[in-house]
One Martini backbone bead per residue (centre of mass of N, CA, C, O) as a GRO file, in nm:
protein
  359
    1MET     BB    1  -2.473  11.059  29.728
    2ARG     BB    2  -2.453  11.174  29.430
    3ALA     BB    3  -2.212  11.345  29.249
    4ASP     BB    4  -2.431  11.449  29.009
    5SER     BB    5  -2.594  11.598  29.192
    6PRO     BB    6  -2.700  11.899  29.289
    7GLN     BB    7  -2.602  11.870  29.584
    8GLY     BB    8  -2.317  11.767  29.520
    9ALA     BB    9  -2.230  12.014  29.350
   10ALA     BB   10  -2.268  12.236  29.577
   11CYS     BB   11  -2.034  12.092  29.783
   12SER     BB   12  -1.823  12.126  29.549
   13LEU     BB   13  -1.494  12.233  29.429
   14PHE     BB   14  -1.547  12.036  29.189
   15PRO     BB   15  -1.627  12.022  28.882
   16VAL     BB   16  -1.854  11.799  28.762
   17VAL     BB   17  -1.768  11.787  28.451
   18LEU     BB   18  -1.467  11.671  28.512
   19ARG     BB   19  -1.581  11.366  28.554
   20GLN     BB   20  -1.595  11.372  28.243
   21ARG     BB   21  -1.410  11.262  27.992
   22GLU     BB   22  -1.505  11.427  27.743
   23PHE     BB   23  -1.488  11.703  27.880
   24ARG     BB   24  -1.191  11.698  27.957
   25LEU     BB   25  -1.089  11.687  27.666
   26TYR     BB   26  -1.232  11.937  27.565
   27TRP     BB   27  -1.116  12.140  27.775
   28GLY     BB   28  -0.819  12.087  27.722
   29SER     BB   29  -0.825  12.174  27.426
   30THR     BB   30  -0.930  12.460  27.476
   31LEU     BB   31  -0.706  12.561  27.661
   32VAL     BB   32  -0.463  12.514  27.470
   33SER     BB   33  -0.576  12.675  27.228
   34ASP     BB   34  -0.604  12.950  27.372
   35ILE     BB   35  -0.312  12.987  27.451
   36ALA     BB   36  -0.196  12.958  27.162
   37GLN     BB   37  -0.356  13.190  27.030
   38TRP     BB   38  -0.254  13.427  27.213
   39ALA     BB   39   0.044  13.374  27.164
   40GLN     BB   40   0.038  13.407  26.857
   41LEU     BB   41  -0.048  13.702  26.847
   42ALA     BB   42   0.209  13.805  26.996
   43ILE     BB   43   0.426  13.690  26.807
   44GLN     BB   44   0.329  13.826  26.543
   45ALA     BB   45   0.341  14.116  26.642
   46TRP     BB   46   0.646  14.112  26.688
   47LEU     BB   47   0.722  14.049  26.395
   48ILE     BB   48   0.602  14.301  26.273
   49LEU     BB   49   0.784  14.499  26.435
   50GLU     BB   50   1.052  14.378  26.325
   51LEU     BB   51   0.990  14.428  26.015
   52SER     BB   52   0.767  14.666  26.094
   53ALA     BB   53   0.676  14.985  26.249
   54SER     BB   54   0.426  15.023  26.093
   55PRO     BB   55   0.092  15.094  26.132
   56LEU     BB   56  -0.008  14.963  25.873
   57PHE     BB   57   0.082  14.665  25.937
   58LEU     BB   58  -0.078  14.638  26.197
   59GLY     BB   59  -0.351  14.671  26.057
   60LEU     BB   60  -0.319  14.436  25.854
   61TYR     BB   61  -0.291  14.219  26.067
   62ALA     BB   62  -0.573  14.247  26.191
   63VAL     BB   63  -0.735  14.209  25.928
   64SER     BB   64  -0.615  13.929  25.836
   65ARG     BB   65  -0.746  13.778  26.086
   66PHE     BB   66  -1.064  13.893  26.110
   67LEU     BB   67  -1.197  13.897  25.829
   68PRO     BB   68  -1.226  13.592  25.766
   69LYS     BB   69  -1.401  13.532  26.016
   70PHE     BB   70  -1.634  13.719  25.938
   71LEU     BB   71  -1.698  13.607  25.646
   72LEU     BB   72  -1.714  13.286  25.746
   73ALA     BB   73  -1.930  13.255  25.970
   74PRO     BB   74  -2.182  13.154  25.812
   75VAL     BB   75  -2.046  12.900  25.693
   76ALA     BB   76  -1.957  12.778  25.965
   77GLY     BB   77  -2.242  12.745  26.082
   78VAL     BB   78  -2.346  12.553  25.866
   79ALA     BB   79  -2.129  12.334  25.907
   80ALA     BB   80  -2.209  12.276  26.213
   81ASP     BB   81  -2.510  12.169  26.099
   82ARG     BB   82  -2.400  11.946  25.869
   83LEU     BB   83  -2.168  11.843  26.043
   84ASN     BB   84  -1.952  11.694  26.230
   85ARG     BB   85  -1.823  11.866  26.493
   86LEU     BB   86  -1.573  11.709  26.578
   87ARG     BB   87  -1.455  11.684  26.294
   88LEU     BB   88  -1.446  11.987  26.230
   89LEU     BB   89  -1.261  12.064  26.466
   90ALA     BB   90  -1.021  11.886  26.383
   91ILE     BB   91  -0.975  12.018  26.108
   92SER     BB   92  -0.922  12.301  26.213
   93GLN     BB   93  -0.678  12.227  26.396
   94GLY     BB   94  -0.510  12.103  26.166
   95ALA     BB   95  -0.487  12.366  26.003
   96VAL     BB   96  -0.351  12.537  26.219
   97LEU     BB   97  -0.103  12.360  26.250
   98SER     BB   98  -0.002  12.374  25.954
   99ILE     BB   99   0.027  12.686  25.939
  100THR     BB  100   0.221  12.718  26.178
  101LEU     BB  101   0.445  12.545  26.056
  102ALA     BB  102   0.482  12.714  25.800
  103LEU     BB  103   0.571  12.968  25.952
  104ALA     BB  104   0.820  12.845  26.088
  105LEU     BB  105   0.963  12.753  25.825
  106LEU     BB  106   0.983  13.029  25.692
  107PHE     BB  107   1.171  13.157  25.922
  108SER     BB  108   1.392  12.927  25.946
  109SER     BB  109   1.485  12.971  25.632
  110GLY     BB  110   1.501  13.305  25.587
  111VAL     BB  111   1.220  13.396  25.403
  112GLY     BB  112   1.070  13.564  25.589
  113GLY     BB  113   0.789  13.784  25.558
  114ILE     BB  114   0.534  14.007  25.580
  115TRP     BB  115   0.353  13.885  25.351
  116GLY     BB  116   0.361  13.591  25.442
  117LEU     BB  117   0.241  13.641  25.721
  118LEU     BB  118  -0.030  13.764  25.625
  119ALA     BB  119  -0.125  13.521  25.460
  120LEU     BB  120  -0.119  13.310  25.694
  121ASN     BB  121  -0.304  13.473  25.881
  122SER     BB  122  -0.555  13.445  25.702
  123LEU     BB  123  -0.570  13.136  25.722
  124LEU     BB  124  -0.609  13.130  26.026
  125GLY     BB  125  -0.875  13.285  26.030
  126ALA     BB  126  -1.029  13.074  25.861
  127ALA     BB  127  -0.989  12.831  26.052
  128PHE     BB  128  -1.114  12.970  26.313
  129ALA     BB  129  -1.405  13.009  26.205
  130PHE     BB  130  -1.472  12.687  26.261
  131ASP     BB  131  -1.427  12.658  26.568
  132GLN     BB  132  -1.648  12.804  26.734
  133PRO     BB  133  -1.919  12.665  26.637
  134ALA     BB  134  -1.827  12.374  26.692
  135ARG     BB  135  -1.742  12.396  26.992
  136ARG     BB  136  -2.003  12.534  27.115
  137SER     BB  137  -2.231  12.337  26.991
  138MET     BB  138  -2.114  12.070  27.137
  139LEU     BB  139  -2.143  12.105  27.448
  140PRO     BB  140  -2.446  11.996  27.515
  141ASN     BB  141  -2.350  11.689  27.422
  142LEU     BB  142  -2.153  11.638  27.695
  143VAL     BB  143  -2.388  11.718  27.895
  144GLU     BB  144  -2.602  11.773  28.121
  145ARG     BB  145  -2.841  12.005  28.154
  146ARG     BB  146  -2.784  12.075  28.464
  147ASN     BB  147  -2.455  12.125  28.373
  148LEU     BB  148  -2.430  12.368  28.169
  149LEU     BB  149  -2.328  12.610  28.335
  150CYS     BB  150  -2.067  12.476  28.420
  151ALA     BB  151  -1.954  12.426  28.134
  152VAL     BB  152  -1.955  12.721  28.035
  153SER     BB  153  -1.773  12.830  28.261
  154MET     BB  154  -1.529  12.654  28.190
  155ASN     BB  155  -1.497  12.765  27.907
  156ASN     BB  156  -1.446  13.060  28.000
  157SER     BB  157  -1.192  12.994  28.167
  158ALA     BB  158  -1.015  12.912  27.928
  159PHE     BB  159  -1.017  13.185  27.788
  160THR     BB  160  -0.897  13.351  28.024
  161ILE     BB  161  -0.635  13.195  28.052
  162GLY     BB  162  -0.540  13.259  27.766
  163VAL     BB  163  -0.528  13.570  27.797
  164ILE     BB  164  -0.313  13.557  28.028
  165VAL     BB  165  -0.094  13.332  27.940
  166GLY     BB  166  -0.020  13.372  27.642
  167PRO     BB  167   0.146  13.644  27.645
  168ILE     BB  168   0.346  13.550  27.863
  169ALA     BB  169   0.458  13.307  27.709
  170ALA     BB  170   0.555  13.467  27.462
  171SER     BB  171   0.760  13.644  27.611
  172LEU     BB  172   0.936  13.410  27.716
  173LEU     BB  173   0.999  13.278  27.442
  174LEU     BB  174   1.127  13.523  27.301
  175GLY     BB  175   1.356  13.557  27.523
  176THR     BB  176   1.472  13.240  27.496
  177MET     BB  177   1.406  13.139  27.167
  178GLY     BB  178   1.268  13.313  26.990
  179SER     BB  179   1.063  13.324  26.719
  180VAL     BB  180   1.104  13.038  26.606
  181GLY     BB  181   1.075  12.876  26.868
  182ALA     BB  182   0.792  12.989  26.935
  183LEU     BB  183   0.647  12.873  26.684
  184TYR     BB  184   0.702  12.572  26.737
  185LEU     BB  185   0.569  12.561  27.020
  186ASN     BB  186   0.295  12.653  26.920
  187ALA     BB  187   0.249  12.398  26.746
  188VAL     BB  188   0.252  12.197  26.983
  189LEU     BB  189  -0.006  12.298  27.115
  190PHE     BB  190  -0.195  12.235  26.877
  191ALA     BB  191  -0.131  11.932  26.877
  192LEU     BB  192  -0.243  11.874  27.159
  193SER     BB  193  -0.532  11.962  27.101
  194LEU     BB  194  -0.579  11.746  26.880
  195VAL     BB  195  -0.524  11.491  27.046
  196LEU     BB  196  -0.758  11.532  27.245
  197LEU     BB  197  -0.984  11.518  27.032
  198LEU     BB  198  -0.907  11.223  26.922
  199GLN     BB  199  -0.994  11.086  27.209
  200MET     BB  200  -1.278  11.122  27.147
  201ALA     BB  201  -1.584  11.040  27.134
  202PRO     BB  202  -1.847  11.034  26.965
  203VAL     BB  203  -2.076  11.299  26.880
  204ALA     BB  204  -2.391  11.382  26.906
  205ASP     BB  205  -2.611  11.508  26.645
  206SER     BB  206  -2.821  11.708  26.390
  207VAL     BB  207  -2.723  11.656  26.077
  208HIS     BB  208  -2.970  11.511  25.942
  209GLY     BB  209  -3.135  11.784  25.879
  210ALA     BB  210  -2.939  11.856  25.610
  211LYS     BB  211  -3.039  11.661  25.419
  212GLY     BB  212  -3.101  11.766  25.087
  213ARG     BB  213  -2.968  12.051  25.133
  214SER     BB  214  -2.869  12.352  25.078
  215ILE     BB  215  -2.661  12.592  25.187
  216HIS     BB  216  -2.840  12.833  25.123
  217SER     BB  217  -3.102  12.733  25.266
  218HIS     BB  218  -2.971  12.686  25.542
  219PHE     BB  219  -2.894  12.977  25.599
  220TRP     BB  220  -3.184  13.109  25.572
  221ASP     BB  221  -3.314  12.938  25.788
  222GLY     BB  222  -3.143  13.046  26.023
  223LEU     BB  223  -3.211  13.347  25.990
  224LYS     BB  224  -3.517  13.314  26.022
  225TYR     BB  225  -3.508  13.206  26.307
  226MET     BB  226  -3.370  13.450  26.447
  227LEU     BB  227  -3.585  13.671  26.350
  228SER     BB  228  -3.847  13.492  26.469
  229THR     BB  229  -3.682  13.494  26.762
  230PRO     BB  230  -3.667  13.715  27.008
  231LEU     BB  231  -3.514  13.567  27.235
  232VAL     BB  232  -3.262  13.502  27.071
  233GLY     BB  233  -3.193  13.791  26.986
  234GLY     BB  234  -3.160  13.904  27.272
  235LEU     BB  235  -2.941  13.704  27.371
  236MET     BB  236  -2.732  13.776  27.155
  237LEU     BB  237  -2.693  14.071  27.233
  238VAL     BB  238  -2.606  14.016  27.528
  239SER     BB  239  -2.370  13.812  27.459
  240LEU     BB  240  -2.202  14.036  27.297
  241PHE     BB  241  -2.130  14.247  27.517
  242PRO     BB  242  -1.872  14.142  27.661
  243GLY     BB  243  -1.689  14.140  27.406
  244PHE     BB  244  -1.729  14.438  27.332
  245LEU     BB  245  -1.622  14.549  27.601
  246ASP     BB  246  -1.340  14.430  27.585
  247ARG     BB  247  -1.250  14.574  27.324
  248LEU     BB  248  -1.286  14.861  27.426
  249PHE     BB  249  -1.094  14.840  27.663
  250VAL     BB  250  -0.836  14.768  27.502
  251MET     BB  251  -0.840  15.010  27.301
  252PHE     BB  252  -0.861  15.250  27.540
  253LEU     BB  253  -0.635  15.208  27.752
  254PRO     BB  254  -0.392  15.369  27.635
  255LEU     BB  255  -0.544  15.640  27.628
  256LEU     BB  256  -0.608  15.654  27.931
  257ALA     BB  257  -0.312  15.624  28.035
  258HIS     BB  258  -0.215  15.895  27.883
  259ASN     BB  259  -0.479  16.117  27.948
  260THR     BB  260  -0.527  16.065  28.248
  261THR     BB  261  -0.479  15.935  28.525
  262SER     BB  262  -0.234  15.816  28.737
  263VAL     BB  263  -0.368  15.546  28.785
  264ALA     BB  264  -0.378  15.448  28.489
  265GLN     BB  265  -0.071  15.482  28.441
  266SER     BB  266   0.040  15.293  28.687
  267GLY     BB  267  -0.086  15.012  28.609
  268GLY     BB  268  -0.056  14.902  28.336
  269ASP     BB  269  -0.045  14.558  28.301
  270LEU     BB  270  -0.226  14.514  28.561
  271ILE     BB  271  -0.511  14.579  28.461
  272PRO     BB  272  -0.582  14.336  28.267
  273LEU     BB  273  -0.501  14.117  28.471
  274ILE     BB  274  -0.710  14.175  28.695
  275ARG     BB  275  -0.957  14.143  28.514
  276GLY     BB  276  -0.896  13.846  28.443
  277VAL     BB  277  -0.908  13.735  28.729
  278GLY     BB  278  -1.203  13.808  28.779
  279ALA     BB  279  -1.315  13.631  28.549
  280LEU     BB  280  -1.205  13.363  28.656
  281VAL     BB  281  -1.352  13.365  28.927
  282GLY     BB  282  -1.638  13.377  28.809
  283ALA     BB  283  -1.632  13.113  28.646
  284LEU     BB  284  -1.548  12.921  28.884
  285ALA     BB  285  -1.782  12.991  29.073
  286LEU     BB  286  -2.006  12.878  28.889
  287ALA     BB  287  -1.883  12.588  28.848
  288THR     BB  288  -1.882  12.531  29.187
  289SER     BB  289  -2.180  12.613  29.306
  290GLY     BB  290  -2.437  12.448  29.170
  291MET     BB  291  -2.581  12.617  28.976
  292MET     BB  292  -2.885  12.572  28.768
  293ARG     BB  293  -2.993  12.864  28.753
  294ILE     BB  294  -3.093  13.147  28.590
  295ARG     BB  295  -3.088  13.494  28.666
  296GLY     BB  296  -3.283  13.680  28.475
  297ALA     BB  297  -3.334  13.949  28.650
  298LEU     BB  298  -2.999  14.004  28.658
  299VAL     BB  299  -2.881  14.062  28.378
  300MET     BB  300  -2.906  14.373  28.339
  301PRO     BB  301  -2.771  14.469  28.602
  302VAL     BB  302  -2.501  14.329  28.538
  303ALA     BB  303  -2.443  14.473  28.270
  304LEU     BB  304  -2.442  14.765  28.382
  305THR     BB  305  -2.228  14.720  28.604
  306CYS     BB  306  -2.005  14.627  28.416
  307ALA     BB  307  -1.984  14.892  28.255
  308ALA     BB  308  -1.933  15.086  28.493
  309THR     BB  309  -1.672  14.947  28.617
  310SER     BB  310  -1.496  14.971  28.352
  311ALA     BB  311  -1.492  15.301  28.387
  312LEU     BB  312  -1.439  15.384  28.701
  313PHE     BB  313  -1.128  15.340  28.741
  314ILE     BB  314  -1.031  15.638  28.651
  315PHE     BB  315  -1.168  15.773  28.929
  316ALA     BB  316  -0.979  15.656  29.113
  317PRO     BB  317  -0.751  15.771  29.364
  318TRP     BB  318  -0.651  15.465  29.375
  319LEU     BB  319  -0.503  15.188  29.263
  320ALA     BB  320  -0.633  14.973  29.444
  321LEU     BB  321  -0.927  15.055  29.382
  322SER     BB  322  -0.912  15.021  29.077
  323LEU     BB  323  -0.850  14.712  29.084
  324VAL     BB  324  -1.106  14.625  29.231
  325ILE     BB  325  -1.305  14.725  29.018
  326LEU     BB  326  -1.191  14.546  28.787
  327CYS     BB  327  -1.242  14.275  28.921
  328ILE     BB  328  -1.548  14.308  28.929
  329ALA     BB  329  -1.587  14.340  28.624
  330GLY     BB  330  -1.479  14.059  28.550
  331PHE     BB  331  -1.678  13.896  28.714
  332LEU     BB  332  -1.940  14.002  28.573
  333ARG     BB  333  -1.861  13.918  28.287
  334ALA     BB  334  -1.862  13.611  28.341
  335VAL     BB  335  -2.152  13.583  28.438
  336LEU     BB  336  -2.292  13.699  28.189
  337SER     BB  337  -2.176  13.502  27.979
  338SER     BB  338  -2.280  13.238  28.107
  339TRP     BB  339  -2.581  13.299  28.112
  340THR     BB  340  -2.633  13.363  27.807
  341THR     BB  341  -2.513  13.106  27.683
  342THR     BB  342  -2.692  12.904  27.833
  343ALA     BB  343  -2.960  13.013  27.730
  344LEU     BB  344  -2.907  12.952  27.435
  345HIS     BB  345  -2.863  12.646  27.462
  346THR     BB  346  -3.155  12.598  27.578
  347VAL     BB  347  -3.332  12.729  27.338
  348VAL     BB  348  -3.168  12.618  27.109
  349PRO     BB  349  -3.169  12.406  26.874
  350ASP     BB  350  -2.945  12.184  26.748
  351THR     BB  351  -3.000  12.253  26.437
  352TYR     BB  352  -2.911  12.583  26.505
  353ARG     BB  353  -2.650  12.624  26.683
  354GLY     BB  354  -2.418  12.687  26.484
  355ARG     BB  355  -2.538  12.954  26.364
  356VAL     BB  356  -2.555  13.105  26.634
  357MET     BB  357  -2.248  13.059  26.738
  358ALA     BB  358  -2.116  13.225  26.491
  359ILE     BB  359  -2.189  13.527  26.601
   0.00000   0.00000   0.00000
């Protein structure tokens, strides 16, 4: 029996896509980049608190990172459909590395200040804006169609590992090396991510379809496609739900822990960690299950159950039960994200994939 056959994938605990060299390099780069990115957010937040404990600057820090990503998302999507995606991704990672090094040099020279940090943070947001559409739209070109769900699940596992490991690594680095040492080591991680990308063979894509067309017309053509294809619009809405739910959960967790039950208060940092572990188990379970088809009829029930379990933990009378509920919520969140993203990759033509994945 061939190792890459559906039956072979079903009985293996090793994700079949990791047997392919290009995907291993891609996934390794994604994993290292996600860990570095979440560690960087924690390191910079600590620097902001060290320089100024004002809530105003914490707000400016968040805006300076995410506003450039939001504003540049349409341009980044067009770029991912007009340019070679692997090359675009390498350029984006190179920019992130350069800006991170500049930030480390700024603070190691003793002239680092809060406004310089915010300015460089904005540049990081702009560089990362081009990372997501290039990285995600390139994925279907790396694996066989039947292994797409496995590949998407592995990609989601890298993100979840980054969410869990990144802040923990940042805390350890800050405690042992200080902020400057943590920034330099953060730059080393981004350099490793870039090296892995540069080892990949060229990836075929459909950029030839953009020749002779303006960026403006290319953007409106993509928007027209999304608006005129109800299935794609519906899948995009459902695919955005897990991320939206995560952000609401993170934003309201401190408020819940302060004002609600003793269970929520006693959970502390364990609550988001357990939810992340559940998400990681869900992603890896899909990646190793050998499942080839998406269970379309289960998408909405899974989405609703995911939302319900994310809120029910505050009503649990015991901490252990609350954490079990959160673990289930994380598991369902990973399954929902993998299903909807795979469905989008399957439905959307390669010529439009960068603009869709930029949303």
